[in-house]
C-alpha positions in Angstrom: -39.9 -8.1 26.5 -40.1 -4.3 26.1 -38.8 -3.3 22.7 -36.2 -0.5 22.4 -37.0 2.0 19.8 -34.2 1.9 17.1 -32.5 5.3 16.6 -29.3 6.7 15.2 -27.5 9.4 17.3 -27.9 13.0 16.2 -25.0 14.0 14.0 -24.2 10.5 12.7 -24.9 9.5 9.1 -26.5 6.2 8.2 -27.5 5.5 4.6 -29.8 3.1 2.9 -28.2 0.7 0.4 -28.7 2.7 -2.8 -27.3 5.9 -1.1 -24.5 3.9 0.4 -23.6 2.7 -3.0 -23.5 6.3 -4.3 -21.3 7.2 -1.4 -19.0 4.3 -2.3 -18.9 5.5 -5.9 -17.7 8.9 -4.7 -15.0 7.3 -2.5 -14.0 5.1 -5.4 -13.3 8.3 -7.5 -11.3 9.8 -4.7 -9.1 6.7 -4.3 -8.6 6.3 -8.0 -7.6 9.9 -8.4 -5.2 9.9 -5.5 -3.6 6.8 -6.9 -3.3 8.5 -10.3 -1.0 11.0 -8.6 1.1 8.4 -6.8 -0.3 8.7 -3.3 0.0 5.7 -1.0 -3.0 4.7 1.1 -2.5 4.3 4.9 -4.8 3.8 7.8 -4.4 5.1 11.4 -6.4 4.1 14.6 -9.6 5.9 15.4 -8.5 5.8 19.1 -5.2 7.3 20.3 -3.6 8.1 23.6 -4.9 11.5 24.6 -1.5 12.9 25.2 -0.5 12.0 21.6 -3.7 13.3 20.0 -3.8 16.4 22.1 -0.1 17.3 21.9 -1.2 20.5 20.1 -4.5 20.8 21.9 -6.4 23.8 23.3 -9.1 26.0 22.1 -12.3 24.7 20.4 -10.6 21.5 19.2 -10.1 20.2 22.7 -13.6 21.2 23.7 -15.1 19.1 20.8 -13.0 16.0 21.2 -14.5 12.7 22.4 -12.3 11.7 25.4 -12.7 8.9 27.9 -10.9 6.5 30.2 -10.7 2.7 29.9 -9.1 1.3 33.0 -6.1 3.5 33.6 -5.7 4.6 29.9 -6.7 8.1 28.8 -8.1 7.8 25.3 -9.4 10.2 22.6 -11.0 9.7 19.2 -9.3 11.3 16.3 -10.8 14.6 15.3 -9.0 14.9 12.0 -6.5 12.8 9.9 -3.6 15.3 10.1 -2.5 14.9 13.7 -2.5 11.1 13.4 -0.4 11.5 10.2 2.1 13.6 12.2 2.4 10.8 14.8 2.6 8.2 12.0 5.4 9.9 10.2 7.4 10.7 13.3 7.0 7.1 14.6 7.8 5.4 11.3 10.4 7.9 10.0 13.1 5.2 9.5 10.8 3.0 7.5 9.3 5.6 5.2 10.7 6.9 1.8 10.6 10.6 1.4 9.0 12.6 0.0 6.2 10.5 1.6 3.0 10.8 -0.4 0.1 9.6 1.6 -3.7 9.5 1.1 -6.3 8.4 3.7 -10.1 8.2 3.8 -11.5 7.7 7.2 -14.0 8.7 9.8 -13.2 11.4 12.3 -15.2 12.6 15.4 -16.0 16.0 16.8 -18.5 16.6 19.5 -19.8 19.9 18.1 -23.4 20.9 17.8 -25.0 18.7 15.1 -26.9 20.7 12.4 -28.0 20.3 8.8 -25.0 19.1 6.8 -22.7 19.2 9.8 -21.9 15.8 11.5 -20.3 14.6 14.6 -19.0 11.5 12.8 -17.9 12.1 9.3 -15.5 11.0 6.5 -12.5 13.0 5.5 -10.4 12.3 2.5 -6.9 13.6 2.8 -3.8 13.8 0.6 -0.4 15.0 1.9 3.2 15.2 0.7 5.7 15.1 3.5 9.4 16.1 3.0 12.5 15.2 5.0 14.1 18.5 6.0 12.7 20.4 3.0 9.8 20.3 0.5 9.8 22.1 -2.9 6.9 24.6 -3.3 6.1 22.8 -6.6 4.3 20.3 -4.5 1.9 23.0 -3.5 1.0 23.5 -7.1 0.5 19.8 -7.7 -2.0 19.7 -4.9 -4.2 22.1 -6.9 -4.0 19.7 -9.8 -5.1 16.9 -7.5 -8.1 18.9 -6.3 -9.1 19.9 -9.8 -8.9 16.3 -11.2 -10.8 14.9 -8.3 -13.7 17.2 -8.7 -13.7 16.8 -12.5 -13.9 13.0 -12.1 -16.7 13.4 -9.6 -18.7 15.1 -12.4 -18.4 18.6 -10.9 -17.3 21.5 -13.1 -18.8 24.5 -11.2 -16.1 24.8 -8.6 -13.2 27.1 -7.9 -10.0 26.7 -5.8 -9.1 29.9 -4.0 -5.5 30.4 -3.0 -3.3 32.6 -0.8 0.0 32.3 0.9 0.7 32.6 4.7 4.3 33.8 4.1 2.7 36.7 2.1 0.3 37.4 4.9 3.0 37.2 7.6 5.2 39.6 5.4 2.2 41.9 5.2 1.8 41.9 9.0 5.6 42.6 9.4 5.3 45.5 6.9 2.3 47.0 8.8 3.9 46.3 12.2 1.3 43.8 13.2 3.5 40.7 13.7 3.0 40.4 17.4 -0.8 40.2 16.8 -0.6 38.0 13.8 -2.6 35.1 15.2 -5.5 37.2 16.2 -5.4 39.2 13.0 -5.4 35.9 11.0 -8.4 34.8 12.9 -10.2 38.0 12.1 -9.4 37.9 8.4 -10.6 34.3 8.3 -14.1 35.6 9.2 -14.3 38.0 6.3 -16.5 35.8 4.1 -18.9 35.2 7.0 -19.3 38.7 8.6 -18.0 41.2 5.9 -15.4 43.9 5.8 -16.9 46.4 8.2 -17.3 43.9 11.1 -13.8 42.5 10.5 -12.4 46.0 10.6 -14.3 46.7 13.8 -12.7 43.6 15.4 -9.3 44.8 14.3 -9.7 48.3 15.7 -12.1 47.9 18.7 -11.1 44.4 19.9 -7.4 44.2 18.9 -6.6 47.8 19.3 -5.0 48.3 15.8 -4.9 51.9 14.6 -7.7 52.6 12.1 -5.2 53.6 9.3 -3.3 50.3 9.6 -6.5 48.3 9.8 -7.8 50.1 6.7 -4.5 49.4 4.9 -4.7 45.7 5.8 -8.3 45.5 4.6 -7.5 47.3 1.4 -4.9 44.7 0.6 -6.7 41.5 1.5 -10.0 42.5 -0.2 -8.4 44.1 -3.3 -10.5 43.4 -6.4 -7.4 42.8 -8.5 -5.0 40.7 -6.3 -2.3 40.6 -9.0 -2.1 44.3 -9.2 -2.0 44.6 -5.5 0.9 42.2 -5.3 2.8 44.3 -7.9 2.2 47.4 -5.8 3.6 45.7 -2.7 6.9 44.6 -4.2 10.0 46.1 -2.6 8.1 47.2 0.5 9.6 44.5 2.8 11.9 41.6 2.3 9.5 39.1 4.0 6.7 40.4 1.9 8.8 40.0 -1.3 9.5 36.3 -0.3 5.9 35.6 0.2 4.9 37.1 -3.1 7.7 35.3 -5.0 6.6 31.9 -3.5 2.9 32.6 -4.3 3.8 33.4 -7.9 6.1 30.4 -8.2 3.2 28.1 -7.2 0.6 29.8 -9.4 3.0 29.9 -12.3 3.1 26.1 -12.5 -0.7 25.6 -12.5 -1.0 25.8 -16.3 1.7 23.2 -16.8 -0.2 20.9 -14.4 -3.2 21.2 -16.6 -5.3 23.3 -14.2 -7.7 25.4 -16.2 -7.5 29.2 -15.5 -11.2 29.4 -14.5 -10.8 26.7 -11.8 -8.6 28.8 -9.5 -8.0 32.3 -8.4 -5.9 34.3 -6.0 -7.9 35.4 -3.0 -5.9 37.4 -0.5 -8.6 37.0 2.1 -7.9 33.3 2.5 -6.1 32.9 5.8 -7.0 29.4 7.2 -7.1 30.3 10.9 -5.1 27.3 12.1 -1.7 28.5 13.1 0.3 25.6 11.7 0.0 26.7 8.1 3.1 28.4 6.7 2.8 28.6 2.9 0.1 28.2 0.3 -3.4 27.8 1.6 -6.4 26.6 -0.3 -10.2 26.7 0.0 -12.5 25.1 -2.6 -16.1 26.2 -3.1 -19.0 25.0 -5.2 -20.0 28.1 -7.2 -23.7 27.3 -7.2 -23.7 26.7 -3.4 -21.5 29.4 -1.9 -23.5 29.3 1.3 -22.0 25.9 2.3 -18.5 27.3 2.4 -15.3 25.4 1.6 -15.7 21.6 0.8 -12.0 21.1 0.3 -9.3 23.0 2.2 -5.7 22.8 3.4 -2.3 24.1 2.9 1.5 24.0 3.5 2.9 23.4 7.0 6.6 23.3 7.9 6.4 21.9 11.4 4.2 18.8 10.9 5.7 16.7 13.7 7.3 19.1 16.0 5.5 17.7 19.1 6.8 14.2 18.4 10.3 14.6 16.9 13.1 17.2 16.4 13.3 16.3 12.7 11.9 18.9 10.4 9.1 17.2 8.3 7.4 19.9 6.2 4.3 19.0 4.3 1.4 20.2 2.2 -2.0 18.6 1.9 -5.8 19.1 1.6 -8.8 17.4 3.1 -12.2 16.9 1.4 -15.1 16.8 3.9 -16.7 13.7 2.1 -19.8 13.4 4.3 -20.6 17.1 4.0 -20.0 17.1 0.3 -22.1 14.0 -0.1 -24.9 15.5 1.9 -24.9 18.6 -0.3 -25.0 16.6 -3.5 -27.7 14.4 -2.2 -29.8 17.3 -0.8 -29.6 19.1 -4.2 -30.5 15.9 -6.2 -27.2 15.9 -8.0 -26.2 12.3 -7.4 -26.7 10.0 -10.4 -28.8 6.9 -9.6 -26.8 5.1 -12.4 -23.7 5.5 -10.3 -25.1 3.4 -7.6 -23.7 -0.1 -8.2 -26.1 -3.0 -8.1 -25.0 -5.6 -5.4 -24.0 -8.0 -8.2 -23.7 -8.2 -12.0 -25.8 -11.3 -12.4 -28.6 -13.0 -10.4 -28.6 -16.8 -10.8 -32.3 -18.0 -10.7 -32.9 -21.7 -10.2 -36.3 -22.9 -11.6 -37.2 -26.2 -9.9 -34.9 -28.7 -8.2 -31.7 -27.5 -9.9 -29.9 -25.8 -7.0 -26.7 -27.9 -7.6 -26.6 -26.7 -11.3 -27.2 -23.1 -10.2 -24.4 -23.3 -7.7 -22.0 -24.8 -10.3 -22.9 -22.0 -12.8 -22.4 -19.3 -10.2 -18.9 -20.7 -9.4 -18.0 -20.5 -13.1 -19.3 -16.9 -13.3 -17.4 -15.8 -10.2 -14.2 -17.4 -11.4 -14.5 -15.3 -14.5 -14.9 -12.1 -12.4 -18.6 -11.7 -12.6 -20.2 -10.6 -9.3 -22.8 -13.2 -8.8 -25.7 -13.9 -6.4 -27.9 -17.0 -6.3 -31.6 -16.5 -5.5 -32.2 -19.4 -3.1 -35.6 -18.6 -1.8 -38.6 -20.7 -2.9 -40.6 -18.0 -4.6 -42.5 -17.7 -7.9 -40.5 -16.6 -10.9 -42.2 -13.1 -10.9 -40.9 -12.5 -7.4 -37.4 -13.5 -8.3 -37.3 -11.1 -11.3 -38.9 -8.3 -9.3 -36.1 -8.7 -6.8 -33.5 -8.3 -9.5 -35.4 -5.3 -10.9 -35.6 -3.6 -7.6 -31.8 -3.9 -7.0 -31.1 -2.9 -10.6 -29.2 -6.1 -11.3 -28.4 -6.0 -15.0 -28.4 -9.7 -15.9 -30.4 -12.8 -14.8 -29.0 -16.3 -15.4 -31.9 -18.7 -15.4 -31.4 -22.5 -14.9 -34.3 -24.9 -15.2 -34.5 -28.7 -15.8 -33.8 -28.3 -19.5 -30.7 -26.1 -18.9 -29.4 -28.5 -16.3 -29.8 -31.4 -18.6 -28.1 -29.6 -21.5 -25.3 -28.1 -19.4 -26.4 -24.5 -20.4 -28.0 -21.4 -18.9 -30.5 -18.9 -20.2 -28.9 -15.4 -20.0 -31.4 -12.5 -19.9 -30.4 -8.9 -20.2 -32.8 -7.3 -17.8 -32.5 -3.9 -19.5 -33.3 -5.0 -23.0 -35.2 -8.2 -22.4 -32.9 -10.0 -24.8 -32.4 -13.7 -23.8 -30.1 -16.4 -25.2 -29.0 -19.9 -24.3 -25.3 -20.3 -23.6 -22.7 -22.2 -21.6 -21.9 -20.6 -18.2 -18.5 -19.7 -19.6 -20.0 -18.0 -22.6 -22.5 -16.2 -20.4 -19.7 -14.8 -18.2 -18.1 -13.2 -21.3 -21.4 -11.7 -22.4 -22.1 -10.3 -19.0 -18.7 -8.7 -18.6 -18.9 -7.2 -22.1 -22.5 -6.0 -21.5 -22.2 -4.3 -18.2 -23.4 -0.7 -18.4 -20.8 2.1 -17.8 -21.1 3.7 -14.4 -19.8 7.2 -15.2 -19.3 10.0 -12.8 -21.3 10.0 -9.6 -22.6 13.6 -10.0 -24.7 15.1 -12.7 -24.8 18.9 -12.5 -27.8 20.8 -13.5 -27.5 22.6 -16.8 -30.2 25.3 -16.4 
């Protein structure tokens, strides 16, 4: 029989056990942090009816989607977690309690060109707060606290959350007489980091036909070196602009009370988030030592979350962390701590001789006490058994020979220190639990 060469599709991540354990450690931090802020975990299907998933389709998104037919059913794979959330909230409105605080970590699929650090199948980790009819802007401030605490718990300190407000930008467009072109103007501003001021201004004047003086005014505002002073200078120019500035300052004014350090966020009037459904605060989070990778956590406020599925107004605010991309960056830069990779078990039970029944009984006691336990059942020499434990970084070995079986005891060996003692299985369980090494944060930043 001809063998098929095993391969993984381009743009799909597949990890070896140690790296997968490190990925799991990252996800454990995300789940624990989201739970700390009272978010409820949900799951939604990877496959949806195309008409549901593409209700707000068009543009690049629809070109990238994986879509196919099965029988007479038109199906698509989810390309983010926000559209499925909109469907979920609209469909389950009568069963949910609002404000609805949801978190979700799941794989999404986009058929874009695969490249270094960019995947076609990747994990996103989302948190969102959904209101029923209204949603206080204070929720937009709390989202910053969630981002900050998440990155801190991951072990990252060299990051910054950049913030702006779409109401402010829309007010600015109204003041400058650019409201009818707001979508195209937002798209141009969103490219400022990538292509620079001159090229954006060229798009505004040459492509969009905006007069040079207005394009210059717009660029002076969004790229102002002192955003706070710029906001002060714009007060009183336009009612819509005043509303946007007031909302932006309401949100940023709460950040200190939420415990967000001043050096972890800043106003950046260039942040636009090109998607047209954002209506309030918008966020982008960057790693200061790796600015070239762009935002690793972004999102914002949206007031018409489920307009394609229901007439109810369900405003929300949320952010998404590109987990696969962030993990790739951390792995590529050697910032993942090997200590954060969990061993597959806490204790390896090693039978020496014809004592498998005693080994099984001891493992049952250990598991009952909460010790993650594996039995080494292969008929190998003792050296091979301990080498197995060492390679997997298993912290404890529980050795049972004829003498231990006869005495109803086990020999517990700490594989890090070499210390060994004879105990009952119950006593060994307590020692193992007390002696497990702390895992700590998954990331260790460089100090140089």
